[in-house]
N, C-alpha and C positions, 0 to 999 in steps of 0.2 A: 824822665822815665819812657821807657817804650812801653805803649799801649796794643795789646793786641785784639781780633776780631774770632771768633770761631768762627767759622762761613758755614755750619749750620745756620746761623742767622740766618742769611741773604738766599737759602736756599731756594726760595719763589723767583728771585732775581732772576739766579744761573739760566737763563731759557737758548742764552745764545750768546757768541763773542761777544758784540754791540752789547749786551748788558751786560754781562761779564766784565767788559772793558768798564761801562759806568759804572757799574757797582765798584770793584775798587775805586776811579779817581773821587767817590763819596766819601768811600773812605778816607783816602788821603785824606780830605779834604775836611774831616771830622777829625783828622788827629790818630789816624792808627800807620803805625808803618811793622806790624805784624799778623801773620793772620796761620789760624790751625785749621786744616782740613776737614771735610767730613763728608765719607764716599768721593765720588771719580764727576769734575764736570763736565758739562755738554761736549767741550773743543778735545784735541787735544794735551796730553800731559804736559807741555812743551810748551805749546799757545799759551794755556792755561798759567804757567811760571811767570813767561814772559811780560804778561798781562800786568799779572802780579807787582814784576819787578817799574815794569813802565810808570807806576805812580810810587814806586821806591816803598814797596811792601815786600816783607819776606818770610818766606814759609819756617817757622819754628817748628812745626808737630804735626802729627793728622791725626786724622780718626778712622781705620784704614781694617779694610775687610780680613778678619782674623782668617778663614780657609786660605786665601790668598799668602798673607802673611806665613801660617804652617805648610803651604804646599807647593809654594812659587817663590820661595828666600831669593832667587837672584833673581827675577825679575820686581820684587818687593826693593830691595837693597837698590834697585837700578833710577826704581822710580825714585825714590828717596834722596838716590844723588842730585837728581838732573833736579828735582826742587829744594834740595840744598837743607837740607834735616837730618838730623843723627834719632829725632823723636821720632819711634813708629807705633801708633797706639793701635786700642780699641776703644769700642763707645761703653762696651758693657760685654761682662759673661756671657756666652752661650746658656740660653734658658734649663738646657740640662743638669749646667751646674749645679744650679740652684733647688736644684730637690731633693739635694741629701748632704751632708757633710761627704761620705766617702764619692760623690761626686763634683764635689767642692774640691776635694783635696785632689782631686784627678786631674782638672781642670790649670790647680797651684800647678802640678809638677808641670803637668805639657808646657805651660808660659814659663818657667822655671827652664825650663830643657831648652826652648826654644829661646829665650832671651840670652842664655850660653851661647849660642852656637853666634847670632846677630852679634853679642856684644865683641868679637873675636875680629869683625869688621869694622867698629868702631859705633856702631848701631846701640840703643837701649827703648828697651818694650815698657811703653809706658799703658797702664790701666784707668779706667775712669771711670768714679764711681755713678751710681742713682741713688734712690733712696733703700731697694729693697736689699740692699749689702747689709741695711742696720738690722732684720730680721734676727732673731735667736735661731743658730739653726744646730745647736748639739743641747740648748735649753740652760746653756749661760751662755755664752760667747755671739758674738751677731759675726756674718758672712767677712764682716768690716775689719774685723778683731783677727779672724783667723786670715785674710788677704795682709794686713800689716806686717802679722806675725812672720806670715810663712812664704811668700815671695820677697825673692833675691834682694835686698838693696843694693848689692851690686852694679843686677844689671837690669832692672826693672826700676820706675820708679812710678808716680801715682798722676795723674791729672784731677786732682781735687776739684771738685762741685760744692761751691760754697749754700745755693739752692739746695739740693738735691740732701746731702749733713744735716741739714734742717729739718727738710720738709724727712728726711727716717728715725728724725729724732735726736740727733748727733750735736752736739756739740761742736759749730763750727770753729773756733779758736783751739780748743781743746784737740783735736784733727790736727790744726794746725802744726802748733808744738808735738803732736804725737808722732806727725810724719817729718818733724825736720828735718832739711838736706835731701828728701825723696820726693819732693814734689817741684818737678821740673814746669810743668804748666798749672796756671788755676786759676780755674773760671769762677769770676766774680757777680751773681747771682741773685738779686735780692727775691722773697719768697712772699709770698700772700695767701690768704683765704680767700677761695671764692666759692659760692652756692653751688651744687650741682641737686637740684630735689631738696633732699632735706635733708644732706647731706652738706661737709664742709672740706673741703680737698684743696691739700695744700699745692700750689702751682705757680711758675716759674715767673719773674715779673723786672721790670730797671729798679737799678738802682737807688735805693729811696722813695720807691713805693712801696716797699713789703714791710717786711717786722723785722729782720736781721740786725743787730748789731754794728753797725760799719766802723762806728772806731775803736772799735776794738778787737776786729777781725784785722780792720786796715795794719793797726800797731803791732 
């Protein structure tokens, strides 16, 4: 099976071309063959993908700027063609979309309309969840419920994040089943509780270092 790494993990290592080259070499040595980008590297896009390919790593998706996805579609598609991926993703919805049910639905309409345009060129828009999507937005349903119900499965998909599902109080396995066929990329991250003053805060950690039930999730 192919194992990938979200390159946000290495954000502090991507300081110049030499460190990018070293980081991809270390990734390959650990057995990674795929990567999902997060933001723009410090080198040019063509050099970035060349360094990845040098070590046998291909890009399977991005976390990209939503404003550029909306306002610069040709440049966005050109970049993703260069990087060899059809998954154009965002790391989370804009802050205003979280404030009310009507604002959330405005975001969903925009996302669906934009995804329909990109789909005509062979691309798919992907959405990555955090924990805030598990807040109840209308007194009954969560933002995540509404995203699952109203994002177009023909032109969009989810980058489901196991840590953030659990941190929001969701059942990871149940969400994997609910979104069956709609998850193009799966972020496998464990979750642990840490002390922050007199509070306990859920945060990400390495697989096996937290509290998620991995036999059930992997099954």
